[in-house]
C-alpha positions, 0 to 999 in steps of 0.5 A: 498469475504473473502473466495476468498481472503483466498483461494488465499492466501492458493493457493499462499503460496502453489505454492511458498512452492512447487517451493522453492529449498533449498540452498545448502551448500556454496551458498551465498546470499546478504541480508538485516537485516530488524529488530533486537532484543535488545539482537541481538539474533533474526533478521529478513532478506529480504530473504525467501522461494523464495530465497531457505531458509528453516526452520533450514537453518544454515548460516554465516553472513559476510562482505568482512572483514569476519564472524560477526555472525552465526545463524539458521533460525526459521520462513520462508516466501516467502520473509522474514525469522527469524533467531536465532543468536547463535554465535556473533563475531561482534555485531555492525554489527548486525543492522537494514538495514545492507546490508551483506551476508550469506553463507549456512553452515552445521549444528553445534551441538547446546546445549539445555541448556539455562544456556550457554547463547549465545557466543560472540567472541572478536577477529579480523576478518578473512579476505576474505571468512568466515572461517569454524566454525565447528571446533570451541568449541560447542556453545549454542542455544538461549533458546526457551523462550529467542527467544519468549521474543525477538520476543515479543519485535520485535512485540511491535507495528503493523508496526513490527507485519506485517513485522514478520507475515511472515508466511502469508504476504510479502511486495510490493516494488513499489511506483507508483500506477495507478488506475481506478475506477467506481463510483455509484453515488447517488447525489442530484443536484440543478440549481440556476438561478441568477436574473438581473435587467430584470429577476427574479432567480428561483431554480430547483433541481434533483437526479442523480443516474449514473456511473462515471469513475475515474482515479488516480496516486498515489505516495507512500514512501515504503522506508520511516518509521513512519507517512510518510510511511503511506501517499499517494499523488495522482492526480485525473482525473474524468468525470461525465455526468448527464441528467435531463428532458424530453421534454427539456433535460439538460446534464451536463458534468463535468471534474474534475482535482484534488489532494488528500491525503491518510492516511492508517491506516495500512502498505500499502505495505503488500500484500494479506491482506486488508489495510484500509485508509481514504482520502480527495480530493479537485480540479477544475471542468470544467462544460458544460451544453448542453440544448436540446428541442426535439420540437424546436432543433434549440434552443439547446445550450451549455454553459461553467462553472467552479468551485471546488469539494471536497470529503472524504471517507474510504475505503480498498485495497487488493494487489494480489502479489506485483503489482496488486490489487483491492480497494473499498471506500465510500465517500461524494462528493460535487461540485459547478460550476458557469455559467455567461450569458450576458443578456441584457448587464447584467451579470446573474450568474447560480449556479449548484451543486451536492452533496451526497454519492458515492461508488467507486470500481476498480482495480490498479497496482503498478509500479517502 
């Protein structure tokens, strides 16, 4: 499976690189600054190979009021790129989440002398289109050691490492996940018959090894940051079916409706990489028990009951691109359902329970 994931990743990256058409001089793009170093010499933007940016592309960063920086692309992935900024006009605009434009420009001569530092210009904006910067005095390139230091600062926590691992990974922007999962159950069950003034209760137990279908809808928060970004809130619908007995058989059918919380141990929006999670779920169970007697079919009965369930598990997801993916998880499941019977003007309550490990695997798609 890991070999398959790696093969898919290599093929996907090769396809993107093969189809990328570099931008020409004076072409423009709207972009967003995702991360900046403390010195503002290094920035991460949300444009990459898919948009025609290649390594060593030079561009002017500008607003409608004029140019505020100029830089060169150093590392490029399908949807992200890291830029070394060698001229800063207005540093206050080099901030996270800043929406601006870039205009592809001819390369200018850059010195390799780190002692010259980076050029800051304190001048007013030129209005309208960016001015041609080629006529300006020679400027200095950010030293390689400085850029490595800036990248190290940007990568100080895992969420930023994921953003900056741009040679391999991009992100999914979608926030609604619909999933279908098949569960292989290794549950143990018990049926406890209640007692009344005229009857004595009894207990029976059985093992359940079967497959169930679970449908889920999960809400994610791609525009959030911090703890909330790693949280998913979901609704659950599941059908269970278990049969025990031979001559007299009992068929238990459970319908589960519930909700759950998922906490992702790493960014759930990064594609082409395993995302690990832990989760907890609770909800309501509606049950029916159908008793069939092969010797006396006239005695067949169906009874209704209700109860609750909970489950907790760990698992992993893998996004194949930005929309579709696969998931697998191991969880502990437990449910308890009550059935009330009117027996000789007395209420008898029977308890039906299931518990044990389940392995779930399936596929999902993300929308909106």
